[in-house]
Biopython code that builds the backbone (N, CA, C, O; Angstrom):
import numpy as np
from Bio.PDB.StructureBuilder import StructureBuilder

atoms = [
    (1, "MET", "N", (0.845, -1.176, 0.000)),
    (1, "MET", "CA", (0.000, 0.000, 0.000)),
    (1, "MET", "C", (0.890, 1.239, 0.000)),
    (1, "MET", "O", (1.881, 1.301, 0.728)),
    (2, "PHE", "N", (0.537, 2.211, -0.809)),
    (2, "PHE", "CA", (1.237, 3.487, -0.859)),
    (2, "PHE", "C", (0.375, 4.567, -0.224)),
    (2, "PHE", "O", (-0.825, 4.650, -0.484)),
    (3, "LEU", "N", (0.995, 5.391, 0.609)),
    (3, "LEU", "CA", (0.354, 6.593, 1.128)),
    (3, "LEU", "C", (0.928, 7.763, 0.360)),
    (3, "LEU", "O", (2.146, 7.888, 0.231)),
    (4, "MET", "N", (0.062, 8.620, -0.151)),
    (4, "MET", "CA", (0.493, 9.800, -0.895)),
    (4, "MET", "C", (-0.160, 11.020, -0.275)),
    (4, "MET", "O", (-1.248, 10.936, 0.294)),
    (5, "GLY", "N", (0.509, 12.148, -0.389)),
    (5, "GLY", "CA", (-0.053, 13.384, 0.116)),
    (5, "GLY", "C", (0.890, 14.529, -0.154)),
    (5, "GLY", "O", (1.753, 14.455, -1.029)),
    (6, "ARG", "N", (0.714, 15.588, 0.607)),
    (6, "ARG", "CA", (1.582, 16.747, 0.425)),
    (6, "ARG", "C", (1.762, 17.453, 1.766)),
    (6, "ARG", "O", (0.942, 17.337, 2.677)),
    (7, "VAL", "N", (2.845, 18.171, 1.846)),
    (7, "VAL", "CA", (3.117, 19.024, 3.005)),
    (7, "VAL", "C", (2.895, 20.448, 2.531)),
    (7, "VAL", "O", (3.405, 20.842, 1.482)),
    (8, "ALA", "N", (2.146, 21.214, 3.288)),
    (8, "ALA", "CA", (1.857, 22.606, 2.942)),
    (8, "ALA", "C", (2.084, 23.475, 4.169)),
    (8, "ALA", "O", (2.021, 22.994, 5.301)),
    (9, "THR", "N", (2.347, 24.742, 3.942)),
    (9, "THR", "CA", (2.480, 25.681, 5.053)),
    (9, "THR", "C", (1.155, 26.401, 5.248)),
    (9, "THR", "O", (0.389, 26.572, 4.299)),
    (10, "SER", "N", (0.889, 26.820, 6.467)),
    (10, "SER", "CA", (-0.385, 27.470, 6.772)),
    (10, "SER", "C", (-0.532, 28.818, 6.098)),
    (10, "SER", "O", (-1.651, 29.275, 5.863)),
    (11, "ASP", "N", (0.601, 29.473, 5.779)),
    (11, "ASP", "CA", (0.530, 30.800, 5.170)),
    (11, "ASP", "C", (0.836, 30.805, 3.669)),
    (11, "ASP", "O", (0.948, 31.871, 3.065)),
    (12, "GLY", "N", (0.970, 29.626, 3.069)),
    (12, "GLY", "CA", (1.226, 29.545, 1.639)),
    (12, "GLY", "C", (2.685, 29.714, 1.246)),
    (12, "GLY", "O", (3.011, 29.720, 0.059)),
    (13, "ALA", "N", (3.568, 29.852, 2.235)),
    (13, "ALA", "CA", (5.004, 29.978, 1.945)),
    (13, "ALA", "C", (5.536, 28.650, 1.409)),
    (13, "ALA", "O", (4.871, 27.618, 1.494)),
    (14, "ALA", "N", (6.732, 28.698, 0.863)),
    (14, "ALA", "CA", (7.358, 27.487, 0.330)),
    (14, "ALA", "C", (7.597, 26.486, 1.458)),
    (14, "ALA", "O", (7.854, 26.861, 2.602)),
    (15, "VAL", "N", (7.506, 25.220, 1.110)),
    (15, "VAL", "CA", (7.786, 24.141, 2.056)),
    (15, "VAL", "C", (9.288, 24.101, 2.306)),
    (15, "VAL", "O", (10.064, 24.236, 1.360)),
    (16, "PRO", "N", (9.719, 23.920, 3.546)),
    (16, "PRO", "CA", (11.167, 23.844, 3.812)),
    (16, "PRO", "C", (11.829, 22.729, 3.003)),
    (16, "PRO", "O", (11.234, 21.672, 2.789)),
    (17, "ASN", "N", (13.068, 22.970, 2.553)),
    (17, "ASN", "CA", (13.772, 21.990, 1.728)),
    (17, "ASN", "C", (14.061, 20.689, 2.457)),
    (17, "ASN", "O", (14.147, 19.635, 1.826)),
    (18, "ASP", "N", (14.212, 20.745, 3.762)),
    (18, "ASP", "CA", (14.611, 19.568, 4.529)),
    (18, "ASP", "C", (13.442, 18.826, 5.174)),
    (18, "ASP", "O", (13.650, 18.059, 6.115)),
    (19, "VAL", "N", (12.220, 19.039, 4.691)),
    (19, "VAL", "CA", (11.053, 18.452, 5.351)),
    (19, "VAL", "C", (11.009, 16.935, 5.158)),
    (19, "VAL", "O", (11.147, 16.423, 4.047)),
    (20, "LEU", "N", (10.812, 16.241, 6.274)),
    (20, "LEU", "CA", (10.631, 14.795, 6.290)),
    (20, "LEU", "C", (9.187, 14.501, 6.662)),
    (20, "LEU", "O", (8.595, 15.203, 7.483)),
    (21, "VAL", "N", (8.630, 13.475, 6.064)),
    (21, "VAL", "CA", (7.332, 12.974, 6.487)),
    (21, "VAL", "C", (7.615, 11.698, 7.270)),
    (21, "VAL", "O", (8.296, 10.792, 6.791)),
    (22, "GLU", "N", (7.080, 11.648, 8.477)),
    (22, "GLU", "CA", (7.360, 10.532, 9.371)),
    (22, "GLU", "C", (6.090, 9.751, 9.668)),
    (22, "GLU", "O", (5.030, 10.327, 9.911)),
    (23, "ARG", "N", (6.218, 8.429, 9.643)),
    (23, "ARG", "CA", (5.155, 7.563, 10.150)),
    (23, "ARG", "C", (5.555, 7.211, 11.574)),
    (23, "ARG", "O", (6.586, 6.582, 11.809)),
    (24, "VAL", "N", (4.719, 7.630, 12.522)),
    (24, "VAL", "CA", (5.002, 7.449, 13.944)),
    (24, "VAL", "C", (3.966, 6.482, 14.508)),
    (24, "VAL", "O", (2.761, 6.695, 14.376)),
    (25, "CYS", "N", (4.460, 5.408, 15.143)),
    (25, "CYS", "CA", (3.573, 4.426, 15.765)),
    (25, "CYS", "C", (4.002, 4.240, 17.212)),
    (25, "CYS", "O", (5.178, 4.012, 17.498)),
    (26, "ASN", "N", (3.042, 4.339, 18.119)),
    (26, "ASN", "CA", (3.328, 4.192, 19.549)),
    (26, "ASN", "C", (4.485, 5.086, 19.984)),
    (26, "ASN", "O", (5.369, 4.659, 20.727)),
    (27, "ALA", "N", (4.467, 6.324, 19.516)),
    (27, "ALA", "CA", (5.439, 7.365, 19.876)),
    (27, "ALA", "C", (6.854, 7.106, 19.359)),
    (27, "ALA", "O", (7.799, 7.753, 19.811)),
    (28, "SER", "N", (7.017, 6.164, 18.413)),
    (28, "SER", "CA", (8.331, 5.900, 17.810)),
    (28, "SER", "C", (8.263, 6.093, 16.307)),
    (28, "SER", "O", (7.318, 5.636, 15.664)),
    (29, "VAL", "N", (9.255, 6.766, 15.739)),
    (29, "VAL", "CA", (9.315, 6.953, 14.291)),
    (29, "VAL", "C", (9.633, 5.607, 13.655)),
    (29, "VAL", "O", (10.650, 4.987, 13.967)),
    (30, "ARG", "N", (8.765, 5.164, 12.767)),
    (30, "ARG", "CA", (8.928, 3.871, 12.096)),
    (30, "ARG", "C", (9.405, 3.996, 10.658)),
    (30, "ARG", "O", (10.030, 3.076, 10.129)),
    (31, "GLN", "N", (9.116, 5.121, 10.022)),
    (31, "GLN", "CA", (9.487, 5.289, 8.618)),
    (31, "GLN", "C", (9.562, 6.780, 8.325)),
    (31, "GLN", "O", (8.769, 7.564, 8.847)),
    (32, "GLN", "N", (10.521, 7.169, 7.485)),
    (32, "GLN", "CA", (10.674, 8.572, 7.088)),
    (32, "GLN", "C", (10.927, 8.637, 5.586)),
    (32, "GLN", "O", (11.655, 7.812, 5.033)),
    (33, "VAL", "N", (10.321, 9.624, 4.935)),
    (33, "VAL", "CA", (10.607, 9.911, 3.535)),
    (33, "VAL", "C", (10.723, 11.422, 3.385)),
    (33, "VAL", "O", (10.100, 12.175, 4.133)),
    (34, "HIS", "N", (11.512, 11.859, 2.429)),
    (34, "HIS", "CA", (11.636, 13.287, 2.136)),
    (34, "HIS", "C", (10.516, 13.711, 1.198)),
    (34, "HIS", "O", (10.186, 12.999, 0.250)),
    (35, "ALA", "N", (9.942, 14.859, 1.463)),
    (35, "ALA", "CA", (8.982, 15.455, 0.540)),
    (35, "ALA", "C", (9.749, 16.142, -0.581)),
    (35, "ALA", "O", (10.900, 16.535, -0.394)),
    (36, "THR", "N", (9.124, 16.289, -1.740)),
    (36, "THR", "CA", (9.746, 17.002, -2.853)),
    (36, "THR", "C", (9.765, 18.495, -2.547)),
    (36, "THR", "O", (9.187, 18.932, -1.551)),
    (37, "SER", "N", (10.419, 19.270, -3.388)),
    (37, "SER", "CA", (10.463, 20.721, -3.199)),
    (37, "SER", "C", (9.063, 21.345, -3.288)),
    (37, "SER", "O", (8.840, 22.437, -2.764)),
    (38, "ARG", "N", (8.120, 20.659, -3.949)),
    (38, "ARG", "CA", (6.735, 21.138, -4.018)),
    (38, "ARG", "C", (5.903, 20.655, -2.835)),
    (38, "ARG", "O", (4.756, 21.069, -2.668)),
    (39, "GLY", "N", (6.494, 19.762, -2.000)),
    (39, "GLY", "CA", (5.791, 19.273, -0.825)),
    (39, "GLY", "C", (5.137, 17.915, -1.000)),
    (39, "GLY", "O", (4.575, 17.384, -0.041)),
    (40, "ASP", "N", (5.190, 17.334, -2.192)),
    (40, "ASP", "CA", (4.574, 16.027, -2.428)),
    (40, "ASP", "C", (5.396, 14.916, -1.782)),
    (40, "ASP", "O", (6.619, 15.015, -1.684)),
    (41, "PHE", "N", (4.718, 13.861, -1.346)),
    (41, "PHE", "CA", (5.424, 12.694, -0.814)),
    (41, "PHE", "C", (4.635, 11.432, -1.110)),
    (41, "PHE", "O", (3.423, 11.478, -1.322)),
    (42, "SER", "N", (5.327, 10.314, -1.122)),
    (42, "SER", "CA", (4.695, 9.002, -1.163)),
    (42, "SER", "C", (5.526, 8.072, -0.301)),
    (42, "SER", "O", (6.745, 8.214, -0.197)),
    (43, "MET", "N", (4.848, 7.126, 0.311)),
    (43, "MET", "CA", (5.489, 6.214, 1.259)),
    (43, "MET", "C", (4.861, 4.845, 1.067)),
    (43, "MET", "O", (3.640, 4.704, 1.123)),
    (44, "GLN", "N", (5.687, 3.844, 0.842)),
    (44, "GLN", "CA", (5.172, 2.490, 0.734)),
    (44, "GLN", "C", (5.164, 1.853, 2.109)),
    (44, "GLN", "O", (6.211, 1.691, 2.737)),
    (45, "MET", "N", (3.984, 1.495, 2.571)),
    (45, "MET", "CA", (3.858, 0.882, 3.887)),
    (45, "MET", "C", (4.501, -0.498, 3.865)),
    (45, "MET", "O", (4.262, -1.292, 2.956)),
    (46, "GLY", "N", (5.309, -0.769, 4.862)),
    (46, "GLY", "CA", (5.959, -2.061, 4.962)),
    (46, "GLY", "C", (7.204, -2.189, 4.126)),
    (46, "GLY", "O", (7.854, -3.234, 4.158)),
    (47, "SER", "N", (7.567, -1.152, 3.368)),
    (47, "SER", "CA", (8.740, -1.213, 2.503)),
    (47, "SER", "C", (9.980, -0.765, 3.255)),
    (47, "SER", "O", (9.917, 0.127, 4.100)),
    (48, "MET", "N", (11.099, -1.386, 2.944)),
    (48, "MET", "CA", (12.384, -0.964, 3.493)),
    (48, "MET", "C", (13.069, 0.004, 2.532)),
    (48, "MET", "O", (13.992, 0.716, 2.927)),
    (49, "ALA", "N", (12.629, 0.039, 1.285)),
    (49, "ALA", "CA", (13.255, 0.897, 0.275)),
    (49, "ALA", "C", (12.849, 2.351, 0.489)),
    (49, "ALA", "O", (11.704, 2.633, 0.843)),
    (50, "ASP", "N", (13.778, 3.266, 0.277)),
    (50, "ASP", "CA", (13.519, 4.701, 0.359)),
    (50, "ASP", "C", (12.950, 5.128, 1.696)),
    (50, "ASP", "O", (12.177, 6.084, 1.761)),
    (51, "SER", "N", (13.312, 4.448, 2.748)),
    (51, "SER", "CA", (12.837, 4.851, 4.059)),
    (51, "SER", "C", (13.939, 4.657, 5.070)),
    (51, "SER", "O", (14.896, 3.916, 4.843)),
    (52, "VAL", "N", (13.791, 5.332, 6.186)),
    (52, "VAL", "CA", (14.738, 5.219, 7.277)),
    (52, "VAL", "C", (13.949, 4.716, 8.476)),
    (52, "VAL", "O", (12.974, 5.347, 8.885)),
    (53, "LEU", "N", (14.352, 3.611, 9.030)),
    (53, "LEU", "CA", (13.658, 3.088, 10.196)),
    (53, "LEU", "C", (14.484, 3.365, 11.434)),
    (53, "LEU", "O", (15.713, 3.398, 11.374)),
    (54, "ASP", "N", (13.814, 3.563, 12.553)),
    (54, "ASP", "CA", (14.551, 3.816, 13.782)),
    (54, "ASP", "C", (15.095, 2.514, 14.354)),
    (54, "ASP", "O", (14.744, 1.427, 13.893)),
    (55, "ALA", "N", (15.943, 2.632, 15.347)),
    (55, "ALA", "CA", (16.614, 1.471, 15.919)),
    (55, "ALA", "C", (15.651, 0.526, 16.627)),
    (55, "ALA", "O", (16.003, -0.627, 16.874)),
    (56, "SER", "N", (14.461, 0.979, 16.955)),
    (56, "SER", "CA", (13.533, 0.102, 17.651)),
    (56, "SER", "C", (12.736, -0.781, 16.703)),
    (56, "SER", "O", (11.943, -1.608, 17.154)),
    (57, "ALA", "N", (12.932, -0.623, 15.402)),
    (57, "ALA", "CA", (12.268, -1.498, 14.444)),
    (57, "ALA", "C", (12.876, -2.886, 14.554)),
    (57, "ALA", "O", (13.962, -3.052, 15.109)),
    (58, "SER", "N", (12.175, -3.882, 14.024)),
    (58, "SER", "CA", (12.685, -5.251, 14.160)),
    (58, "SER", "C", (14.085, -5.363, 13.578)),
    (58, "SER", "O", (14.394, -4.748, 12.557)),
    (59, "GLY", "N", (14.922, -6.143, 14.227)),
    (59, "GLY", "CA", (16.351, -6.111, 13.963)),
    (59, "GLY", "C", (16.857, -6.976, 12.845)),
    (59, "GLY", "O", (17.874, -6.621, 12.248)),
    (60, "ASP", "N", (16.240, -8.072, 12.514)),
    (60, "ASP", "CA", (16.884, -8.957, 11.565)),
    (60, "ASP", "C", (16.335, -8.759, 10.169)),
    (60, "ASP", "O", (15.124, -8.691, 9.961)),
    (61, "ARG", "N", (17.247, -8.669, 9.215)),
    (61, "ARG", "CA", (16.903, -8.314, 7.833)),
    (61, "ARG", "C", (15.940, -9.321, 7.216)),
    (61, "ARG", "O", (15.021, -8.926, 6.499)),
    (62, "ALA", "N", (16.127, -10.611, 7.478)),
    (62, "ALA", "CA", (15.240, -11.618, 6.904)),
    (62, "ALA", "C", (13.807, -11.403, 7.373)),
    (62, "ALA", "O", (12.879, -11.482, 6.568)),
    (63, "SER", "N", (13.609, -11.132, 8.669)),
    (63, "SER", "CA", (12.252, -10.919, 9.159)),
    (63, "SER", "C", (11.678, -9.614, 8.616)),
    (63, "SER", "O", (10.474, -9.533, 8.372)),
    (64, "GLN", "N", (12.515, -8.587, 8.419)),
    (64, "GLN", "CA", (12.041, -7.334, 7.834)),
    (64, "GLN", "C", (11.583, -7.562, 6.399)),
    (64, "GLN", "O", (10.551, -7.030, 5.991)),
    (65, "ASP", "N", (12.338, -8.344, 5.629)),
    (65, "ASP", "CA", (11.945, -8.649, 4.253)),
    (65, "ASP", "C", (10.642, -9.423, 4.222)),
    (65, "ASP", "O", (9.793, -9.169, 3.367)),
    (66, "ASP", "N", (10.468, -10.369, 5.148)),
    (66, "ASP", "CA", (9.230, -11.134, 5.220)),
    (66, "ASP", "C", (8.045, -10.226, 5.515)),
    (66, "ASP", "O", (6.993, -10.350, 4.889)),
    (67, "VAL", "N", (8.215, -9.307, 6.476)),
    (67, "VAL", "CA", (7.142, -8.366, 6.826)),
    (67, "VAL", "C", (6.810, -7.471, 5.637)),
    (67, "VAL", "O", (5.636, -7.261, 5.331)),
    (68, "ALA", "N", (7.835, -6.939, 4.961)),
    (68, "ALA", "CA", (7.609, -6.057, 3.814)),
    (68, "ALA", "C", (6.895, -6.797, 2.706)),
    (68, "ALA", "O", (5.971, -6.259, 2.097)),
    (69, "SER", "N", (7.311, -8.027, 2.434)),
    (69, "SER", "CA", (6.683, -8.815, 1.379)),
    (69, "SER", "C", (5.231, -9.120, 1.723)),
    (69, "SER", "O", (4.352, -8.977, 0.874)),
    (70, "LYS", "N", (4.971, -9.536, 2.950)),
    (70, "LYS", "CA", (3.609, -9.837, 3.386)),
    (70, "LYS", "C", (2.732, -8.593, 3.333)),
    (70, "LYS", "O", (1.593, -8.660, 2.871)),
    (71, "ALA", "N", (3.249, -7.458, 3.802)),
    (71, "ALA", "CA", (2.465, -6.220, 3.808)),
    (71, "ALA", "C", (2.113, -5.792, 2.397)),
    (71, "ALA", "O", (1.006, -5.311, 2.160)),
    (72, "SER", "N", (3.043, -5.957, 1.444)),
    (72, "SER", "CA", (2.760, -5.527, 0.077)),
    (72, "SER", "C", (1.705, -6.418, -0.571)),
    (72, "SER", "O", (1.005, -5.979, -1.484)),
    (73, "ARG", "N", (1.579, -7.671, -0.108)),
    (73, "ARG", "CA", (0.582, -8.581, -0.666)),
    (73, "ARG", "C", (-0.767, -8.447, 0.020)),
    (73, "ARG", "O", (-1.801, -8.552, -0.640)),
    (74, "THR", "N", (-0.782, -8.221, 1.319)),
    (74, "THR", "CA", (-2.031, -8.319, 2.067)),
    (74, "THR", "C", (-2.499, -7.011, 2.680)),
    (74, "THR", "O", (-3.582, -6.973, 3.263)),
    (75, "GLY", "N", (-1.749, -5.968, 2.574)),
    (75, "GLY", "CA", (-2.120, -4.725, 3.234)),
    (75, "GLY", "C", (-1.667, -4.731, 4.678)),
    (75, "GLY", "O", (-1.011, -5.671, 5.128)),
    (76, "ILE", "N", (-2.015, -3.692, 5.397)),
    (76, "ILE", "CA", (-1.631, -3.567, 6.800)),
    (76, "ILE", "C", (-2.915, -3.526, 7.607)),
    (76, "ILE", "O", (-3.848, -2.798, 7.268)),
    (77, "SER", "N", (-2.960, -4.299, 8.660)),
    (77, "SER", "CA", (-4.200, -4.403, 9.431)),
    (77, "SER", "C", (-4.477, -3.115, 10.203)),
    (77, "SER", "O", (-3.565, -2.350, 10.516)),
    (78, "ARG", "N", (-5.741, -2.899, 10.498)),
    (78, "ARG", "CA", (-6.127, -1.734, 11.310)),
    (78, "ARG", "C", (-5.454, -1.779, 12.667)),
    (78, "ARG", "O", (-5.105, -0.732, 13.213)),
    (79, "ARG", "N", (-5.263, -2.963, 13.222)),
    (79, "ARG", "CA", (-4.597, -3.097, 14.524)),
    (79, "ARG", "C", (-3.177, -2.548, 14.456)),
    (79, "ARG", "O", (-2.715, -1.900, 15.394)),
    (80, "GLU", "N", (-2.473, -2.809, 13.328)),
    (80, "GLU", "CA", (-1.111, -2.307, 13.174)),
    (80, "GLU", "C", (-1.074, -0.790, 13.022)),
    (80, "GLU", "O", (-0.061, -0.158, 13.320)),
    (81, "LEU", "N", (-2.183, -0.204, 12.555)),
    (81, "LEU", "CA", (-2.250, 1.246, 12.351)),
    (81, "LEU", "C", (-2.924, 1.974, 13.510)),
    (81, "LEU", "O", (-3.028, 3.201, 13.486)),
    (82, "ALA", "N", (-3.381, 1.244, 14.519)),
    (82, "ALA", "CA", (-4.189, 1.823, 15.596)),
    (82, "ALA", "C", (-3.524, 3.004, 16.283)),
    (82, "ALA", "O", (-4.205, 3.970, 16.629)),
    (83, "ASN", "N", (-2.243, 2.955, 16.486)),
    (83, "ASN", "CA", (-1.545, 4.038, 17.169)),
    (83, "ASN", "C", (-0.521, 4.694, 16.252)),
    (83, "ASN", "O", (0.558, 5.091, 16.692)),
    (84, "CYS", "N", (-0.872, 4.804, 14.969)),
    (84, "CYS", "CA", (0.055, 5.379, 13.986)),
    (84, "CYS", "C", (-0.509, 6.673, 13.402)),
    (84, "CYS", "O", (-1.720, 6.846, 13.262)),
    (85, "GLU", "N", (0.415, 7.574, 13.070)),
    (85, "GLU", "CA", (0.042, 8.836, 12.447)),
    (85, "GLU", "C", (1.165, 9.297, 11.537)),
    (85, "GLU", "O", (2.303, 8.839, 11.649)),
    (86, "LEU", "N", (0.830, 10.209, 10.636)),
    (86, "LEU", "CA", (1.829, 10.866, 9.798)),
    (86, "LEU", "C", (2.007, 12.288, 10.299)),
    (86, "LEU", "O", (1.047, 12.942, 10.707)),
    (87, "ARG", "N", (3.235, 12.754, 10.263)),
    (87, "ARG", "CA", (3.535, 14.142, 10.620)),
    (87, "ARG", "C", (4.724, 14.590, 9.780)),
    (87, "ARG", "O", (5.473, 13.773, 9.244)),
    (88, "ALA", "N", (4.878, 15.894, 9.681)),
    (88, "ALA", "CA", (6.045, 16.458, 8.990)),
    (88, "ALA", "C", (7.042, 16.916, 10.034)),
    (88, "ALA", "O", (6.674, 17.305, 11.142)),
    (89, "SER", "N", (8.309, 16.864, 9.663)),
    (89, "SER", "CA", (9.363, 17.296, 10.556)),
    (89, "SER", "C", (10.317, 18.203, 9.786)),
    (89, "SER", "O", (10.953, 17.780, 8.821)),
    (90, "ALA", "N", (10.406, 19.456, 10.226)),
    (90, "ALA", "CA", (11.314, 20.432, 9.613)),
    (90, "ALA", "C", (11.707, 21.436, 10.681)),
    (90, "ALA", "O", (10.884, 21.845, 11.500)),
    (91, "SER", "N", (12.950, 21.823, 10.666)),
    (91, "SER", "CA", (13.467, 22.771, 11.645)),
    (91, "SER", "C", (12.672, 24.071, 11.608)),
    (91, "SER", "O", (12.470, 24.648, 10.539)),
    (92, "GLY", "N", (12.221, 24.533, 12.774)),
    (92, "GLY", "CA", (11.502, 25.795, 12.870)),
    (92, "GLY", "C", (10.014, 25.701, 12.587)),
    (92, "GLY", "O", (9.330, 26.724, 12.555)),
    (93, "PHE", "N", (9.492, 24.480, 12.379)),
    (93, "PHE", "CA", (8.074, 24.294, 12.059)),
    (93, "PHE", "C", (7.442, 23.265, 12.981)),
    (93, "PHE", "O", (8.104, 22.329, 13.431)),
    (94, "ARG", "N", (6.158, 23.445, 13.259)),
    (94, "ARG", "CA", (5.369, 22.410, 13.932)),
    (94, "ARG", "C", (4.336, 21.924, 12.917)),
    (94, "ARG", "O", (3.963, 22.651, 11.996)),
    (95, "SER", "N", (3.886, 20.701, 13.098)),
    (95, "SER", "CA", (3.093, 20.033, 12.076)),
    (95, "SER", "C", (1.755, 19.551, 12.611)),
    (95, "SER", "O", (1.624, 19.202, 13.784)),
    (96, "SER", "N", (0.762, 19.539, 11.725)),
    (96, "SER", "CA", (-0.472, 18.822, 12.036)),
    (96, "SER", "C", (-0.171, 17.335, 11.901)),
    (96, "SER", "O", (0.880, 16.961, 11.381)),
    (97, "VAL", "N", (-1.072, 16.495, 12.360)),
    (97, "VAL", "CA", (-0.890, 15.050, 12.239)),
    (97, "VAL", "C", (-2.101, 14.441, 11.538)),
    (97, "VAL", "O", (-3.210, 14.969, 11.617)),
    (98, "ILE", "N", (-1.873, 13.335, 10.860)),
    (98, "ILE", "CA", (-2.936, 12.591, 10.194)),
    (98, "ILE", "C", (-2.948, 11.191, 10.801)),
    (98, "ILE", "O", (-1.963, 10.461, 10.694)),
    (99, "SER", "N", (-4.051, 10.814, 11.433)),
    (99, "SER", "CA", (-4.191, 9.482, 12.010)),
    (99, "SER", "C", (-4.374, 8.462, 10.892)),
    (99, "SER", "O", (-5.107, 8.708, 9.934)),
    (100, "LEU", "N", (-3.708, 7.322, 11.015)),
    (100, "LEU", "CA", (-3.800, 6.288, 9.981)),
    (100, "LEU", "C", (-4.846, 5.235, 10.292)),
    (100, "LEU", "O", (-5.152, 4.417, 9.425)),
    (101, "VAL", "N", (-5.405, 5.221, 11.488)),
    (101, "VAL", "CA", (-6.329, 4.165, 11.881)),
    (101, "VAL", "C", (-7.604, 4.151, 11.038)),
    (101, "VAL", "O", (-8.175, 3.082, 10.822)),
    (102, "ASP", "N", (-8.062, 5.296, 10.561)),
    (102, "ASP", "CA", (-9.313, 5.355, 9.811)),
    (102, "ASP", "C", (-9.145, 5.168, 8.308)),
    (102, "ASP", "O", (-10.126, 5.218, 7.567)),
    (103, "LEU", "N", (-7.910, 4.954, 7.847)),
    (103, "LEU", "CA", (-7.690, 4.766, 6.418)),
    (103, "LEU", "C", (-8.171, 3.395, 5.969)),
    (103, "LEU", "O", (-8.171, 2.439, 6.743)),
    (104, "ASP", "N", (-8.579, 3.313, 4.713)),
    (104, "ASP", "CA", (-8.880, 2.026, 4.108)),
    (104, "ASP", "C", (-7.537, 1.350, 3.862)),
    (104, "ASP", "O", (-6.871, 1.643, 2.869)),
    (105, "SER", "N", (-7.139, 0.460, 4.745)),
    (105, "SER", "CA", (-5.782, -0.073, 4.736)),
    (105, "SER", "C", (-5.557, -1.190, 3.734)),
    (105, "SER", "O", (-4.480, -1.788, 3.730)),
    (106, "PHE", "N", (-6.528, -1.497, 2.883)),
    (106, "PHE", "CA", (-6.338, -2.561, 1.909)),
    (106, "PHE", "C", (-6.350, -2.051, 0.476)),
    (106, "PHE", "O", (-6.333, -2.858, -0.453)),
    (107, "GLY", "N", (-6.378, -0.744, 0.264)),
    (107, "GLY", "CA", (-6.256, -0.190, -1.071)),
    (107, "GLY", "C", (-4.801, -0.191, -1.497)),
    (107, "GLY", "O", (-3.912, -0.329, -0.656)),
    (108, "SER", "N", (-4.541, -0.040, -2.791)),
    (108, "SER", "CA", (-3.147, -0.035, -3.255)),
    (108, "SER", "C", (-2.491, 1.329, -3.073)),
    (108, "SER", "O", (-1.279, 1.401, -2.869)),
    (109, "SER", "N", (-3.266, 2.416, -3.144)),
    (109, "SER", "CA", (-2.719, 3.740, -2.865)),
    (109, "SER", "C", (-3.820, 4.622, -2.275)),
    (109, "SER", "O", (-4.978, 4.572, -2.691)),
    (110, "ILE", "N", (-3.423, 5.421, -1.306)),
    (110, "ILE", "CA", (-4.375, 6.265, -0.581)),
    (110, "ILE", "C", (-3.819, 7.677, -0.506)),
    (110, "ILE", "O", (-2.677, 7.880, -0.093)),
    (111, "ASP", "N", (-4.631, 8.657, -0.909)),
    (111, "ASP", "CA", (-4.252, 10.064, -0.774)),
    (111, "ASP", "C", (-4.689, 10.508, 0.620)),
    (111, "ASP", "O", (-5.881, 10.547, 0.924)),
    (112, "VAL", "N", (-3.714, 10.843, 1.461)),
    (112, "VAL", "CA", (-4.013, 11.226, 2.846)),
    (112, "VAL", "C", (-4.275, 12.715, 2.993)),
    (112, "VAL", "O", (-4.629, 13.174, 4.079)),
    (113, "GLY", "N", (-4.104, 13.488, 1.907)),
    (113, "GLY", "CA", (-4.342, 14.924, 1.967)),
    (113, "GLY", "C", (-3.095, 15.693, 2.359)),
    (113, "GLY", "O", (-1.973, 15.283, 2.061)),
    (114, "ALA", "N", (-3.309, 16.818, 3.035)),
    (114, "ALA", "CA", (-2.199, 17.718, 3.362)),
    (114, "ALA", "C", (-1.843, 17.668, 4.841)),
    (114, "ALA", "O", (-2.712, 17.658, 5.714)),
    (115, "ILE", "N", (-0.554, 17.638, 5.092)),
    (115, "ILE", "CA", (-0.014, 17.844, 6.427)),
    (115, "ILE", "C", (0.387, 19.314, 6.461)),
    (115, "ILE", "O", (1.219, 19.749, 5.665)),
    (116, "VAL", "N", (-0.195, 20.074, 7.368)),
    (116, "VAL", "CA", (0.034, 21.518, 7.397)),
    (116, "VAL", "C", (1.099, 21.857, 8.451)),
    (116, "VAL", "O", (1.028, 21.414, 9.597)),
    (117, "CYS", "N", (2.070, 22.645, 8.032)),
    (117, "CYS", "CA", (3.150, 23.102, 8.925)),
    (117, "CYS", "C", (2.987, 24.579, 9.200)),
    (117, "CYS", "O", (2.628, 25.356, 8.316)),
    (118, "GLU", "N", (3.258, 24.961, 10.449)),
    (118, "GLU", "CA", (3.259, 26.369, 10.845)),
    (118, "GLU", "C", (4.639, 26.712, 11.379)),
    (118, "GLU", "O", (5.270, 25.910, 12.067)),
    (119, "SER", "N", (5.095, 27.904, 11.059)),
    (119, "SER", "CA", (6.360, 28.373, 11.580)),
    (119, "SER", "C", (6.223, 28.645, 13.074)),
    (119, "SER", "O", (5.177, 29.113, 13.525)),
    (120, "TYR", "N", (7.267, 28.357, 13.841)),
    (120, "TYR", "CA", (7.246, 28.656, 15.274)),
    (120, "TYR", "C", (7.098, 30.156, 15.531)),
    (120, "TYR", "O", (6.684, 30.559, 16.618)),
    (121, "LYS", "N", (7.434, 30.985, 14.539)),
    (121, "LYS", "CA", (7.360, 32.450, 14.701)),
    (121, "LYS", "C", (5.922, 32.926, 14.772)),
    (121, "LYS", "O", (5.644, 33.975, 15.353)),
    (122, "ASP", "N", (4.976, 32.146, 14.170)),
    (122, "ASP", "CA", (3.573, 32.585, 14.097)),
    (122, "ASP", "C", (2.883, 32.576, 15.432)),
    (122, "ASP", "O", (1.704, 32.920, 15.520)),
]
sb = StructureBuilder()
sb.init_structure("model")
sb.init_model(0)
sb.init_chain("A")
sb.init_seg("    ")
for serial, (resi, resn, name, xyz) in enumerate(atoms, 1):
    if name == "N":
        sb.init_residue(resn, " ", resi, " ")
    sb.init_atom(name, np.array(xyz, "f"), 0.0, 1.0, " ", f" {name:<3s}", serial, name[0])
structure = sb.get_structure()
């Protein structure tokens, strides 16, 4: 399953160049992808490619490959998404969050909409 969306600023300013979109589950970052200069992003759930996982993710590569392969074939269960959200991370900005629990987790691609960032100065 692919999650697609965009990062936008509340005042219409350009999106920061270093913005990361993070999938956070149970207060731990599980996956990160960079947004484009226009703010667009896509993230393959369960994929190890083009993502950065934190140290608390499962440790052995064979089991990670098995999980990624299974997730790409069967989707991700609502239970696995129960405490997961998407947020943007960029220096000097705070982000809205998008809960993943209500998504149709068995589609091949889902547009999650916009993650809105506000400057700390506002």
